[in-house]
N, C-alpha and C positions, 0 to 999 in steps of 0.2 A: 504494500500500500504506500502511496506517495503522500506522506504527511503534509508537505508544503502544498501540494495540489489540492488536497482535501480541505486544508485550512484557508485556501485562497490567497497565499502569499507568493511573492516572487523573490528571486535571488537578490540579495542586497537590501531587501526591505527590513525595516525595524518595526517590531511590534512589542507592545507592553501588555503583560498579563498579571491579573490579580484575581483571587477568588473570594467570594462572599459566602460565608457558611453560617448555618444556624448554630447558635451556642446559647441555649436558654439558661444554663447554670452559671457560666463564667464570663458573660459579656459585660463590657464596661457600661455603666449607667443603666443597666437592666434593659438594654435595647433588644436583646434576644438574638443578636448576630455578632459576628466578628469578621475580620478580614485577614487574609494571609499577607505576607510580605509581597511586594510587587517585584517583577523580574522583567528585564529588557532582553529581548532575543533579536539578534541580527541574523536573518536567514541567509545562509551561504551554501556553496556547493558541497 
């Protein structure tokens, strides 16, 4: 499977990813969710 093709990215393109997930017990301010650290990916050959 071509991950870049499925994700719709081209060689040299930069994308930023971060996930939002449900965290009812340990979320700040009782918001019920939390976020992962963000990551920058430069797609290359």
